[in-house]
C-alpha positions in Angstrom: 257.5 146.8 -81.0 256.4 143.3 -80.2 252.8 142.3 -79.9 253.3 141.5 -76.2 254.5 145.1 -75.6 251.5 146.5 -77.3 249.2 144.4 -75.2 250.9 145.6 -72.0 250.5 149.2 -73.1 246.8 148.7 -74.0 246.0 146.9 -70.8 247.2 149.9 -68.9 244.9 152.3 -70.8 241.8 150.0 -71.1 240.1 149.1 -67.9 237.1 146.8 -68.5 236.1 147.2 -64.9 235.1 150.9 -65.5 232.6 149.8 -68.2 231.3 147.0 -66.0 230.7 149.3 -63.1 228.6 151.6 -65.2 226.7 148.7 -66.7 225.9 147.0 -63.4 224.9 150.3 -61.8 222.6 151.0 -64.7 221.0 147.6 -63.9 220.3 148.6 -60.3 222.9 146.5 -58.6 224.1 147.4 -55.1 227.5 148.8 -54.5 228.5 145.7 -52.6 227.4 143.5 -55.5 229.4 145.6 -58.0 232.5 145.6 -55.7 232.3 141.8 -55.5 231.8 141.3 -59.2 234.6 143.7 -60.3 236.9 142.9 -57.4 237.1 146.5 -56.3 236.7 148.4 -53.0 233.5 150.4 -52.3 235.5 153.7 -52.7 236.8 152.5 -56.1 233.3 151.6 -57.2 232.0 155.1 -56.3 234.9 156.7 -58.2 234.2 154.5 -61.2 230.5 155.3 -61.1 231.4 159.0 -61.0 233.6 158.5 -64.1 230.9 156.6 -65.9 228.4 159.3 -65.0 230.6 162.0 -66.5 231.2 159.9 -69.6 227.6 159.0 -70.1 226.0 162.3 -69.0 224.2 160.8 -66.1 223.7 161.8 -62.5 224.0 159.7 -59.3 222.6 160.8 -56.0 224.2 159.1 -52.9 222.6 158.7 -49.5 224.2 161.1 -47.1 224.6 158.6 -44.3 228.3 157.7 -43.9 227.9 153.9 -43.8 225.1 153.6 -46.4 225.9 152.9 -50.0 222.5 153.5 -51.5 222.2 155.5 -54.7 219.7 156.7 -57.3 220.7 157.2 -61.0 219.1 159.1 -63.7 219.7 161.3 -66.8 219.7 164.7 -65.2 220.0 166.0 -61.7 216.4 167.3 -61.5 215.0 164.2 -63.0 217.1 162.0 -60.7 216.0 164.0 -57.6 212.3 163.8 -58.6 212.6 160.0 -59.1 214.5 159.6 -55.8 211.8 161.6 -53.9 209.1 159.5 -55.6 210.8 156.3 -54.4 210.8 157.5 -50.8 214.1 159.4 -50.4 213.8 162.3 -48.0 215.7 165.4 -46.9 216.6 165.5 -43.2 216.8 168.7 -41.1 220.2 169.5 -42.4 218.9 169.2 -46.0 220.9 166.0 -46.6 219.4 163.5 -48.9 218.7 160.1 -47.2 217.5 156.8 -48.7 214.2 155.3 -47.4 216.1 152.9 -45.1 218.1 155.6 -43.4 215.3 158.2 -43.2 213.4 156.0 -40.8 
């Protein structure tokens, strides 16, 4: 097998964008900034963040508003929820979690 064929096979299995999404999300970047940097759609960014969470053992809580892309990340679900509530996230009357901007 030629070196070029090996590179083509490796390129299909290794996606550097997945690691970049996890790194940028860990640094507090917005979904739009991550999507621009990695040349991905918002939906692809959310899917990559879910994959990174599973791989790293993290938890991401998303704002329940359909158009909002705010999120809070942490190590465990309870710790992430406590941190989000301390930062101003609130539950609405339907028990959905909303970011501070959407809860107003």
